C-alpha positions, 0 to 999 in steps of 0.5 A: 052549950059549949063551943069547941076550940076550933069554933071559938078560934074561928069566931075570934080570928075574924074579929082580930083580922078586921081590927088589924085592918082598920088602922090602915083603912082609917089612915087611907080615908083620913090622909088620902095618901095611898102612894105606898100601895102598889096598884098591881098588888091591889088589883091582884088582891081584888082578883084573888078575893073574887075567885076565892068568893066562889069557895067561901060562899059555897060554905055554910054561913059562918064567921068566914063569910063575915071575914071574907066579905070584909076583905072584899069590901076593904080591898075594893075600897083600897083599889078605888081610893088608890085610883082616885087619890094616888094620881094626885100630886103630893100637896094637891090639898095644900093651899096655894100661897097668895101674892101677899105671902112673903118668903119669910112666911114660907120659911117658917111654915106659915104657908105650905108650898 
């Protein structure tokens, strides 16, 4: 049994899209720095995905279901993470200097301020 070119492309492209999103998701989880993402854009992307779901899930099960489900999960996660982490002031995870820390320690980077 051979695959047609459109079916092959429809099978390969979702994998490529998912792989292209993974670095963004991993970086967001690892750094919790989502300040470069617009809340408005994330909200609109989630609304668009929700509306688009009506169409996608009316289609027969196929690669588009996998891709759209991934987009739903990824954009929802980014919105949740943005709401959770973007409000934190920069450096909220940084340790606070103890009274024993000297100005020299701060200057050479031994204590983050």
